[in-house]
C-alpha positions in Angstrom: -0.1 24.9 35.6 -2.5 22.0 35.9 -2.4 21.3 32.1 1.4 21.3 32.1 1.4 18.9 35.0 -1.2 16.6 33.2 1.1 16.5 30.1 4.1 15.8 32.2 2.3 12.8 33.8 1.4 11.5 30.4 4.9 11.8 29.1 6.3 10.1 32.2 3.8 7.2 31.8 4.7 6.8 28.1 8.4 6.6 28.9 8.0 4.2 31.8 5.8 1.9 29.7 8.0 2.1 26.6 5.2 3.7 24.5 6.9 7.0 23.8 8.4 6.1 20.4 4.9 4.8 19.3 3.2 8.0 20.6 5.4 10.1 18.2 4.1 7.9 15.3 0.5 7.9 16.4 -0.7 9.9 13.4 0.2 7.1 10.9 -3.2 5.5 10.4 -4.1 2.3 8.8 -6.0 2.2 5.5 -7.4 -0.8 3.7 -6.9 -0.9 -0.1 -10.1 -0.6 -2.1 -9.9 -3.4 -4.6 -12.4 -1.8 -7.0 -10.7 1.5 -7.2 -7.1 0.2 -7.1 -5.7 -0.7 -10.5 -2.3 -1.7 -11.8 -1.5 -1.0 -15.4 1.6 -2.6 -17.0 3.2 -1.9 -20.4 5.7 -4.2 -22.1 7.2 -4.0 -25.6 5.6 -6.4 -28.1 8.2 -7.4 -30.7 9.2 -3.8 -31.3 5.8 -3.0 -32.8 3.9 -1.5 -29.9 3.6 -1.5 -26.1 1.2 -4.2 -24.9 -1.0 -2.9 -22.1 -2.5 -5.0 -19.4 -4.4 -4.1 -16.2 -5.0 -5.9 -12.9 -7.9 -5.1 -10.6 -8.7 -6.6 -7.2 -5.5 -5.8 -5.3 -5.8 -6.0 -1.5 -3.6 -4.9 1.4 -2.9 -2.4 4.1 -1.3 1.0 4.0 0.0 3.0 7.0 0.4 6.6 6.2 0.9 10.0 7.9 0.5 12.9 5.5 3.0 15.0 7.5 5.7 12.4 7.6 6.5 10.1 4.7 9.0 8.2 6.7 6.1 6.5 8.6 4.7 5.1 5.3 4.3 1.4 5.1 2.5 -0.8 2.5 1.8 -4.5 2.2 -0.2 -5.4 -0.9 -1.1 -8.5 -2.9 -1.9 -8.3 -6.6 -4.0 -11.3 -8.0 -2.2 -12.2 -11.3 -5.1 -14.3 -12.6 -7.0 -11.0 -13.1 -4.4 -9.7 -15.5 -6.2 -8.6 -18.7 -4.6 -7.8 -22.0 -8.0 -7.6 -23.8 -7.7 -11.1 -25.4 -8.4 -14.4 -23.8 -5.6 -16.3 -25.6 -3.1 -13.6 -24.8 -4.1 -13.6 -21.1 -3.7 -17.4 -21.0 -0.2 -17.3 -22.6 0.9 -14.6 -20.2 -0.2 -16.6 -17.1 1.4 -19.8 -18.4 4.3 -21.5 -16.6 7.0 -20.1 -18.9 6.0 -16.5 -18.1 4.1 -15.6 -14.9 3.4 -19.2 -13.8 0.2 -17.9 -12.1 -1.0 -21.4 -11.2 1.8 -21.9 -8.8 2.4 -18.2 -7.9 -1.1 -16.7 -7.9 -0.2 -13.4 -6.4 2.5 -10.8 -6.6 3.3 -9.1 -3.3 5.0 -5.8 -2.6 6.1 -4.7 0.9 7.3 -1.1 1.1 10.2 -0.7 3.5 11.4 2.9 3.0 10.0 6.2 1.8 12.0 9.3 0.9 9.9 12.5 0.7 10.4 14.8 -2.3 8.1 17.6 -1.0 4.8 17.1 0.8 3.0 15.3 -2.0 5.7 13.2 -3.6 8.1 10.5 -2.5 10.3 7.7 -3.6 9.0 4.5 -2.1 11.1 1.3 -2.1 10.7 -2.2 -0.8 10.6 -5.9 -1.7 8.6 -7.3 -4.7 7.8 -11.0 -4.8 6.9 -12.2 -8.3 6.9 -15.8 -9.6 8.6 -17.0 -6.5 11.5 -14.5 -6.7 11.9 -11.6 -4.3 13.9 -8.5 -5.3 14.0 -4.7 -4.8 11.4 -2.5 -6.4 11.0 1.3 -6.2 8.1 3.6 -7.2 7.7 7.3 -7.6 4.5 8.1 -5.7 2.2 11.1 -5.7 -0.1 11.7 -2.8 -3.4 12.9 -4.3 -5.6 13.6 -1.3 -7.1 12.5 2.0 -10.6 13.5 2.9 -14.0 12.0 3.6 -15.6 10.3 0.6 -18.4 12.5 -0.8 -20.8 9.5 -0.9 -22.1 7.4 2.0 -20.8 6.1 4.3 -18.5 9.1 4.1 -15.4 7.1 5.1 -11.9 8.7 5.3 -10.4 7.8 1.9 -6.9 8.3 0.6 -5.6 8.3 -2.9 -2.2 7.9 -4.6 -0.7 7.6 -8.1 2.6 5.7 -8.7 5.0 4.8 -11.5 7.9 2.3 -11.6 9.8 -0.1 -13.8 11.1 -3.6 -13.3 13.2 -6.1 -15.3 11.1 -9.2 -15.8 14.3 -11.4 -16.2 15.3 -10.3 -12.7 12.3 -12.2 -11.4 13.0 -15.3 -13.4 10.6 -14.4 -16.3 12.9 -15.0 -19.3 10.8 -16.7 -22.0 10.4 -15.1 -25.5 13.2 -12.5 -25.2 12.8 -11.7 -28.9 9.1 -11.1 -28.7 8.5 -9.7 -25.2 10.5 -6.8 -23.9 12.5 -7.1 -20.6 11.5 -3.8 -19.1 7.9 -3.6 -17.7 6.6 -0.2 -16.9 4.0 0.1 -14.2 1.4 2.7 -13.5 -0.6 2.2 -10.2 -3.7 4.0 -9.0 -4.6 3.4 -5.4 -7.6 4.3 -3.2 -7.7 3.1 0.4 -10.2 3.5 3.2 -9.5 4.3 6.9 -9.4 1.0 8.7 -10.5 2.1 12.2 -14.1 1.1 11.6 -13.4 -2.5 10.5 -12.3 -4.0 13.9 -8.9 -4.9 12.6 -7.2 -2.4 14.8 -8.8 -3.7 18.0 -7.8 -7.2 17.0 -4.2 -6.1 16.5 -4.3 -4.4 19.9 -5.3 -7.7 21.6 -2.7 -9.8 19.7 0.1 -7.3 20.4 -0.1 -7.7 24.1 1.8 -11.0 24.0 3.9 -10.3 20.9 7.5 -9.4 20.4 6.7 -8.1 16.9 7.5 -4.4 16.7 5.1 -3.9 13.8 2.3 -5.5 15.8 3.0 -3.2 18.7 3.0 -0.2 16.4 -0.4 -1.2 15.0 -1.7 -1.6 18.5 -0.5 1.9 19.5 -2.1 3.4 16.4 -5.4 1.7 17.3 -5.3 2.9 20.9 -4.5 6.5 19.9 -6.8 6.7 16.9 -9.8 9.0 17.5 -13.3 7.6 16.9 -15.0 8.4 13.6 -16.4 11.9 13.5 -19.9 12.8 12.5 -19.9 13.4 8.7 -19.7 17.0 7.7 -22.6 18.6 5.7 -19.9 19.8 3.3 -18.9 16.9 1.0 -15.7 18.8 0.2 -14.3 18.6 3.7 -10.6 18.1 3.3 -8.2 16.2 5.5 
């Protein structure tokens, strides 16, 4: 009886303070992308002879994810185009030039995920807005959730991993040079690792900022920070899962 009364009081408090919707989403935690272990690979046709392969490392951003509810998933990531590498310095320079990626004026590509549709527990279609070379347009990826567990090496942080694939039309983003030499379709493969953000102090900062903000996303981040449990003592078993 006492426990039920306690839960009822909490529910009443949440409704009165307007925090009930955020309480439902409390399990969507924030993760910071690991720029070392996050990599974008792109493939584009080279004059019909082969598929040119380039990779980009150093991506940064924040992921909000609840393994039990893909609808909660959000992602805001920036990809540093200057780190694009096709394995040849002259080729890299030509790709970053003004008539193609124009990386001097548009140094980063940015993707903001807006919607996720689950296809089972471990797969989803994730769509949002991609900004590339000053143009913003829709972009979707097929995403596989690999795992969430403590990393087996110190400092044993909660680490999450995903693999994703997608395609875009470069001309849709204003990249139209060399149509007879460079294919229009760019295939992307993305490997992501991200680390639980509750130990960085970012959540507490968001909590303070949200108090005077009308931004719904800021309020959501504040609620996640308040309801996020403190880090646990690392298990002796490096294979501890989720």
